[in-house]
C-alpha positions as CSV (number, residue, x, y, z in Angstrom):
1,M,0.0,-0.1,-0.1
2,S,1.0,3.5,-0.7
3,E,0.5,7.1,0.3
4,V,-1.0,9.3,-2.3
5,E,-0.3,13.1,-2.5
6,L,-1.6,15.8,-4.6
7,R,0.5,19.2,-4.7
8,G,-1.2,22.1,-6.4
9,V,-3.0,20.0,-9.0
10,K,-5.2,21.8,-11.5
11,K,-7.3,20.6,-14.4
12,R,-8.5,22.6,-17.2
13,F,-10.8,21.8,-20.2
14,G,-10.3,24.8,-22.4
15,P,-11.5,28.0,-20.5
16,V,-13.2,25.8,-18.0
17,E,-11.4,25.1,-14.8
18,A,-12.8,21.9,-13.6
19,I,-10.1,21.5,-10.5
20,K,-8.7,24.5,-9.0
21,K,-5.4,24.5,-7.2
22,L,-5.9,21.5,-4.9
23,D,-3.6,20.0,-2.2
24,L,-4.4,16.7,-0.6
25,T,-2.7,13.6,1.0
26,V,-4.3,10.2,1.3
27,E,-2.3,8.2,4.2
28,K,-1.2,4.7,3.6
29,G,-4.0,2.3,4.3
30,Q,-6.6,5.0,4.6
31,F,-10.1,4.9,3.1
32,C,-10.6,8.2,1.5
33,A,-14.1,9.3,0.0
34,L,-14.2,12.1,-2.7
35,L,-17.9,13.3,-2.1
36,G,-19.8,16.1,-3.7
37,P,-22.7,16.7,-6.3
38,S,-22.5,16.0,-10.0
39,G,-20.0,18.4,-11.7
40,C,-17.9,19.1,-8.7
41,G,-14.7,17.5,-10.1
42,K,-14.7,14.3,-8.0
43,S,-14.4,11.8,-10.9
44,T,-12.0,14.2,-12.9
45,L,-9.7,14.2,-9.8
46,L,-9.8,10.5,-9.5
47,R,-9.0,9.9,-13.2
48,M,-6.1,12.3,-12.9
49,I,-4.8,10.0,-10.0
50,A,-5.2,7.0,-12.4
51,G,-3.5,8.6,-15.1
52,L,-6.7,8.7,-17.5
53,E,-6.7,12.6,-17.4
54,Q,-3.7,14.7,-17.8
55,V,-2.8,17.2,-15.1
56,T,-2.9,20.7,-16.4
57,E,-0.6,22.0,-13.5
58,G,0.6,20.3,-10.2
59,T,2.1,17.1,-9.2
60,I,0.9,13.7,-8.2
61,L,2.9,11.3,-6.1
62,I,2.1,7.7,-5.2
63,G,4.3,6.1,-2.6
64,G,6.5,9.2,-2.7
65,N,7.2,8.7,-6.6
66,D,6.1,11.5,-8.9
67,V,3.8,9.8,-11.3
68,T,2.2,12.9,-12.9
69,N,3.6,11.8,-16.4
70,V,3.6,8.0,-15.8
71,P,1.2,5.9,-17.9
72,P,-1.7,4.2,-16.0
73,A,-0.4,0.7,-16.1
74,K,2.9,1.7,-14.5
75,R,1.3,3.3,-11.4
76,R,0.6,0.3,-9.4
77,I,-3.2,1.3,-9.1
78,A,-6.5,-0.5,-9.9
79,M,-9.5,1.2,-10.9
80,V,-13.2,-0.1,-10.4
81,F,-15.6,1.8,-12.7
82,Q,-19.4,2.6,-12.3
83,S,-20.1,0.2,-15.1
84,Y,-19.1,-3.3,-14.4
85,A,-17.2,-3.5,-18.0
86,L,-17.0,-7.3,-18.0
87,Y,-16.2,-9.3,-21.1
88,P,-19.4,-11.0,-21.8
89,H,-17.9,-14.1,-23.6
90,M,-15.5,-14.8,-20.9
91,T,-16.3,-16.7,-17.5
92,V,-15.9,-15.1,-14.0
93,A,-12.4,-16.9,-13.8
94,Q,-11.3,-15.4,-17.0
95,N,-12.8,-12.0,-16.4
96,I,-10.8,-12.0,-12.8
97,S,-7.5,-13.4,-14.2
98,F,-7.4,-11.3,-17.6
99,S,-4.7,-8.7,-16.4
100,L,-2.5,-11.4,-15.1
101,R,-2.8,-13.5,-18.4
102,V,-2.2,-10.5,-20.4
103,A,0.9,-10.0,-18.4
104,K,1.9,-13.5,-19.5
105,A,2.2,-14.5,-15.6
106,P,2.9,-18.1,-14.7
107,K,-0.2,-20.2,-15.0
108,D,0.1,-21.7,-11.4
109,L,0.2,-17.9,-10.3
110,V,-2.8,-17.1,-12.3
111,K,-4.7,-20.1,-10.8
112,R,-3.6,-19.4,-7.3
113,R,-4.6,-15.7,-7.3
114,T,-7.8,-16.3,-9.2
115,E,-8.9,-18.7,-6.4
116,E,-7.7,-16.5,-3.7
117,V,-9.6,-13.5,-4.9
118,A,-12.6,-15.6,-5.5
119,R,-12.7,-16.9,-2.1
120,M,-12.3,-13.5,-0.5
121,L,-15.3,-12.1,-2.7
122,Q,-17.5,-15.2,-2.2
123,L,-17.4,-16.0,-6.0
124,S,-15.6,-19.6,-5.7
125,E,-19.0,-21.4,-6.8
126,L,-19.5,-18.8,-9.9
127,L,-16.1,-19.0,-11.4
128,Q,-17.5,-21.0,-14.5
129,R,-20.4,-18.6,-15.1
130,K,-20.6,-15.9,-17.7
131,P,-21.7,-12.4,-16.5
132,A,-25.1,-12.6,-18.2
133,Q,-25.7,-15.5,-15.5
134,L,-25.0,-13.2,-12.5
135,S,-26.8,-10.6,-10.4
136,G,-25.7,-6.9,-10.3
137,G,-24.0,-7.6,-7.0
138,Q,-22.1,-10.4,-8.3
139,R,-20.9,-8.7,-11.5
140,Q,-19.7,-5.6,-9.4
141,R,-17.8,-8.2,-7.2
142,V,-16.2,-9.7,-10.3
143,A,-15.2,-6.3,-11.3
144,I,-13.7,-5.8,-7.8
145,G,-11.8,-8.9,-8.0
146,R,-10.4,-8.3,-11.6
147,A,-8.8,-5.2,-9.8
148,L,-7.9,-7.0,-6.7
149,V,-5.9,-9.8,-8.5
150,R,-3.2,-7.5,-9.5
151,E,-2.3,-6.6,-5.8
152,P,-2.2,-3.0,-6.4
153,E,-0.8,-0.2,-4.2
154,V,-3.9,1.9,-4.4
155,F,-7.5,1.0,-5.3
156,L,-9.5,3.5,-6.9
157,F,-13.4,3.3,-7.2
158,D,-15.6,5.6,-9.4
159,E,-19.1,5.3,-8.0
160,P,-19.3,1.6,-8.1
161,L,-22.5,1.2,-6.6
162,S,-24.6,3.5,-8.5
163,N,-26.1,0.9,-10.7
164,L,-27.3,-1.3,-7.9
165,D,-30.7,-1.4,-6.3
166,A,-30.8,-0.2,-2.7
167,M,-30.6,-3.7,-1.1
168,L,-27.6,-4.7,-3.1
169,R,-26.0,-1.2,-2.4
170,V,-26.2,-2.1,1.3
171,Q,-24.8,-5.6,0.7
172,M,-21.9,-4.1,-1.4
173,R,-21.1,-1.4,1.2
174,V,-20.6,-4.3,3.6
175,E,-18.4,-6.2,1.0
176,I,-16.3,-3.2,0.5
177,A,-15.7,-2.5,4.1
178,R,-14.8,-5.8,4.8
179,L,-12.4,-5.9,1.9
180,H,-10.5,-2.9,3.2
181,Q,-10.5,-4.4,6.8
182,N,-8.7,-7.4,5.3
183,L,-6.2,-5.8,2.8
184,K,-5.5,-2.5,4.4
185,T,-4.9,-1.0,1.1
186,T,-5.1,2.7,0.5
187,M,-8.5,3.0,-1.2
188,I,-10.2,6.2,-2.8
189,Y,-13.7,6.2,-3.5
190,V,-15.8,8.6,-5.5
191,T,-19.5,9.1,-4.7
192,H,-22.2,11.5,-4.5
193,D,-23.9,9.6,-2.1
194,Q,-23.2,10.9,1.6
195,V,-24.5,7.4,3.1
196,E,-21.8,5.5,1.3
197,A,-19.1,8.0,2.3
198,M,-20.2,8.1,5.8
199,T,-20.3,4.4,6.2
200,L,-17.2,3.5,4.3
201,A,-14.5,6.2,4.6
202,D,-12.0,6.9,7.3
203,K,-11.5,10.4,5.7
204,I,-14.0,12.2,3.4
205,V,-13.1,15.2,1.1
206,V,-16.2,17.2,0.3
207,L,-15.7,19.0,-3.2
208,D,-17.5,22.0,-4.3
209,H,-16.9,23.4,-7.9
210,G,-13.5,21.9,-8.3
211,E,-12.2,22.9,-4.6
212,I,-12.0,21.1,-1.4
213,S,-14.7,22.6,0.9
214,Q,-13.6,20.6,4.0
215,V,-11.6,17.5,5.0
216,G,-12.2,15.2,7.9
217,S,-13.6,12.2,9.4
218,P,-17.3,11.4,8.8
219,M,-18.3,12.6,12.4
220,E,-16.3,15.7,12.2
221,L,-18.0,17.0,9.1
222,Y,-21.4,16.0,10.5
223,Q,-20.8,17.5,13.9
224,Q,-18.6,20.3,12.9
225,P,-19.2,21.5,9.5
226,E,-17.1,24.5,8.4
227,N,-19.6,26.1,6.0
228,K,-23.3,25.9,4.9
229,F,-22.6,23.7,1.9
230,V,-20.9,20.9,3.9
231,A,-23.7,21.4,6.6
232,S,-26.4,20.8,3.9
233,F,-24.7,18.1,2.0
234,I,-23.8,15.8,4.8
235,G,-26.7,14.4,6.7
236,S,-30.2,12.9,5.6
237,P,-32.7,14.5,6.0
238,T,-30.7,17.7,5.3
239,M,-30.1,20.4,7.9
240,N,-32.6,23.2,8.7
241,F,-31.6,26.7,8.0
242,V,-33.4,29.7,9.4
243,A,-32.5,33.5,9.0
244,A,-31.9,35.2,12.1
245,E,-30.5,38.4,13.7
246,A,-27.7,38.4,16.1
247,Q,-28.9,40.7,18.8
248,K,-26.5,40.5,21.5
249,A,-23.1,38.9,21.9
250,E,-21.1,38.1,25.0
251,G,-18.1,36.2,24.0
252,P,-19.1,32.8,22.2
253,L,-22.7,33.3,23.3
254,V,-25.0,35.1,21.1
255,T,-28.8,35.8,21.4
256,L,-30.5,35.0,18.1
257,G,-33.8,36.6,17.1
258,V,-35.8,34.4,14.8
259,P,-39.0,35.0,12.8
260,G,-42.0,35.4,15.0
261,G,-40.3,37.4,17.8
262,H,-38.6,34.5,19.7
263,Q,-35.0,34.7,21.0
264,L,-32.8,31.7,21.4
265,T,-29.2,31.9,23.1
266,V,-26.4,29.7,21.6
267,K,-22.8,29.2,21.9
268,T,-21.0,29.9,18.5
269,R,-17.9,28.1,17.6
270,R,-15.6,30.9,17.0
271,G,-17.2,33.9,19.0
272,R,-17.6,35.9,15.8
273,A,-21.2,36.4,15.3
274,G,-21.3,40.2,15.7
275,D,-24.6,42.3,15.3
276,R,-25.9,41.4,11.7
277,P,-28.1,39.0,10.0
278,V,-26.8,35.5,10.2
279,E,-28.4,31.9,9.5
280,L,-28.7,29.3,12.1
281,G,-28.6,25.6,11.1
282,I,-30.0,22.7,13.0
283,R,-30.5,19.0,12.2
284,P,-33.8,17.4,12.1
285,E,-32.9,14.9,15.1
286,H,-32.1,18.0,17.3
287,V,-35.5,19.6,16.9
288,R,-38.5,18.5,18.9
289,L,-42.2,19.5,19.1
290,G,-43.9,20.8,22.0
291,K,-47.2,22.6,23.0
292,P,-47.9,25.9,21.2
293,D,-47.7,27.6,24.6
294,D,-44.5,26.0,25.7
295,P,-41.9,28.8,27.0
296,Q,-39.2,27.1,25.3
297,I,-40.5,26.8,21.8
298,S,-38.3,28.6,19.2
299,L,-41.0,28.9,16.5
300,P,-44.7,28.2,16.3
301,G,-45.7,26.0,13.5
302,T,-48.2,23.5,12.0
303,V,-47.7,20.0,11.0
304,Q,-48.1,19.4,7.3
305,I,-46.9,16.1,6.3
306,L,-45.8,13.1,8.3
307,E,-43.3,10.2,7.1
308,R,-43.8,7.2,9.1
309,L,-40.5,5.0,8.4
310,G,-41.0,2.5,11.3
311,N,-38.1,3.3,13.5
312,A,-38.4,7.1,12.9
313,T,-41.0,9.6,11.9
314,I,-40.1,12.5,9.7
315,M,-42.3,15.6,10.1
316,Y,-42.5,18.7,8.1
317,V,-43.9,21.8,10.0
318,D,-44.8,25.0,8.6
319,T,-43.5,28.1,10.6
320,P,-42.9,31.7,10.1
321,A,-39.3,30.9,9.2
322,G,-40.5,28.6,6.5
323,Q,-40.5,24.7,6.5
324,I,-38.7,23.0,9.4
325,V,-38.0,19.2,9.1
326,V,-38.4,17.3,12.7
327,Q,-37.0,13.8,13.0
328,D,-38.5,12.0,16.1
329,D,-39.4,8.2,17.4
330,G,-41.4,6.2,15.2
331,D,-44.4,6.0,17.6
332,V,-44.6,9.8,17.8
333,T,-48.3,10.9,18.3
334,A,-48.4,14.0,16.3
335,H,-50.9,14.4,13.3
336,A,-51.1,16.5,10.3
337,G,-52.9,19.8,10.8
338,E,-51.7,20.0,14.4
339,N,-50.5,23.3,15.7
340,V,-47.2,22.8,17.8
341,G,-44.3,24.6,19.0
342,V,-40.7,23.9,17.4
343,I,-38.0,23.4,20.1
344,F,-34.4,23.9,18.9
345,D,-31.7,22.3,21.2
346,P,-29.4,25.2,21.7
347,S,-26.4,23.2,22.2
348,R,-26.9,21.7,18.7
349,V,-27.1,24.8,16.6
350,H,-24.6,26.0,14.2
351,V,-24.5,29.7,13.3
352,F,-23.5,30.8,9.6
353,N,-22.5,34.4,8.6
354,N,-23.3,36.0,5.2
355,E,-20.6,34.2,3.7
356,A,-22.1,30.9,4.6
357,R,-19.2,30.1,6.9
358,V,-19.4,28.8,10.5
359,V,-18.9,31.5,13.3
């Protein structure tokens, strides 16, 4: 396994700067997810690491070696694509072993590595089948096996689960997590699905318009987002945002005025709220419902829609500040049309300035 380092990397397509000057280090054995919406540059960045896209400016190092201009085949990497790209006329065994056979590896080595990889990915009983005889999850495991058989220093995954249904996605997440635990190989995983990134990665790199918005562990990004973009992108249902006025500040404590005349005193992270319009953010699970006359309420509201998911209930509440999403227990007794009070947990409120940065 090897460390991957990007130094001042840029990528331009004509006048369009897809990746702006970017520095990033992925440690040996780390599972790093590149997360962001479509068009943010995550797949372009992965393809540059793989050598499939030329770097406009900057340096890429793998294992301390400059590979910026090294062909993909010599970078000791393996890539798993969004499409399975299996050879339909070959068996599972032939698909897995293809790269070794092309490299004219000894037959006993090809057989041994193919069997080892098949056993690891629970494909041993399927080695003589053709891709058309496999399920989507099995095909993706074959694609991973084809990369794994080469014993690469770095694994690159480009949205490998996006073609699978919901249940298969969950199963394959477990398979990939188990694979990383067993191999301890450096893995870089591109996804737009924050659940995949949160459940798989040690480190998440959130990209926005070709720039790194924030880097951190899953819980660091969830609990301490640096800006509104990260706060809104991480977490499902997404964070609630409410326009507010910073009315009084004493050190890190600030009193916020919210629509409807209510006030809320919260502790800011950096103590720089000042006396100006701000925006407070709070996750649905940190909001609860109370009676309309409860002195603790932050906003009055009316329940509009309930989504009962069994283990949780998600409620959409109309308030003077707009729609607030509340997540509560599955057996909550609220009903549509009920007048309620929305209560924010002040210890869980994030405050963002007019530049969408946390204060």
